[in-house]
N, C-alpha and C positions, 0 to 999 in steps of 0.2 A: 465514526473516526478513531482509528487508533489516537493516542494519546502516550504522553511517559507514563503518566497512572494505570496504564493498561499493562506495561512492560517497566516494571521498577529499574530493570537492572541495563535500561537502555534509555541514555543521557538525551538522544535526539534523533532524526530518525535517519537511517544509514547514508553515505556522501552519495551513493548515485542516485538517491529519492532527492537531494537536496540539487544536483547539478543539473538533474532535469529539469524542477520547480524553477532554480533559475534560472535555465533557460527558455523558461515557458512564460517568466514575468521579468523580464528582461529590463522593461519599462518601470517597474513598481521596485521602489528605494526602499518598502520596510522589510526586514529581516522575517519579523515574524509572518508576513505574508507568505512568502517563501517555504516555510517550516511550516505552516498549515497546508500547501500546496503539498511539501514532500508527504506528510504524514497521508495526504488523498492518495498520494501515487501509491506509498505506499500498501493503504488499503486495497486499493483498487489492484494491485499485482496481488495480492493475496489473494483476492476473489475472485481473479483468473486461475487462479493455478488451484486453489480447489475446485474451479466450475471443468477445468479441464482434467482434474482427478477424474470427479464424478461422470465424466462424460467413457471412461472407459470400467465404470463398475457394471458389473455383470448381474442384470435384472434379476439371477436365479440364486443369486449369493447376499437377494435384498442390498440391491443397488439399483440405481431409478433404473425405471424402463424406458 
């Protein structure tokens, strides 16, 4: 999971991730739980983007087969 320690210039997760986490955890009052979920959302989005990139790699150029 990404944390502010891994991105020293980032104080917290992006607003879009906080909004999504808050929507998902509407019945949870703990802001730390929302922030943790927001970091998970950011990490998941980065993984999807990386996988999407890998999908179009050319196997002849060292990409995935």
